[in-house]
N, C-alpha and C positions, 0 to 999 in steps of 0.2 A: 572690496569683496562683495559680489553680488551673491544673493541667496536665491537659488533656483526652488521652485515648487514650495513657495511659502505656505504654510498651514494657517488656515483661519479657522477660528472656532465659533460656531453659532449655538447659543444655548436657548433651547425652547422651554419656557416655563409654563406648564400646563397644569391647570387646577381642576381637580375633581372633588367636589364636595368638601372642600377645605384642605384636601391633601395635595401638596405640590410636588410634582415630579419634573425633574430637571434631565433634559436629554442633551447630551454634548456631541455634537457632530463635528468631525474635523474635516474641513474641505481644502482642496488645493485649487489652483487657478483654473484647471480644466473643469472642476465641479462648479465653480463660480460661473464659468462662461455658459455651461449648460443650464443652469438656473436662470440666467439672464435670458436666455432663449426661450425659457418656458413662461416667464411671467410677463405681464402686459406693462407697457408704460402708461403714464397718466394721459397722454395724448391719445393712445390707442383705446383706453377705457372711455374717454370723452366721446370719441368717435362711435364706438359701440353703443353707448347710452343714447347718443343722438339718433341712431337708426331704430331704436325701439318704437314699438307701437304705443302711442299715447292714448290716454283714457278717452279722448275726443274721438280718435280714430275708431276705437273699439265700439264706443256708443253709436257713432255713425253706421257701423257695420251692423250692429244689433238692431237698429232702427230699420235699415234696409231689409234685414232678414225677416223681422216682424211683419213689415209691409207686405213683403212677398207672401208669407204665410197666411195673412188675412185674405189677400186676393185668391190664393189657392183654395182656401177654405170656402170663400163665397162662390168660386167656380164649381167646386164639388157639390156644394149644397144646391146649386141651381141644376147641375147635371142630375142630382138624385130627384129633385122636384119634377124635372122633365121625364125622367125615367118612370117615376110613380104615376105620372099622368097618363101614360100609355099601357 
């Protein structure tokens, strides 16, 4: 005999300052399929983490922006000096 729509129970044990609250959720196969579609797999997580900006990338960008800011500041200082001369 095959059982259709088996019921699975998930117990969430959440602690708030020493108080434990247990939530019991009854899920059928359709609910499990929906949850699988929402959560990512380990491979997907590895791929997402691999595409994140590294600290080196951020430092390189920050160095470039600082360099540009210094050049722009020197340019505006020079323009101010030329303007004051006339």
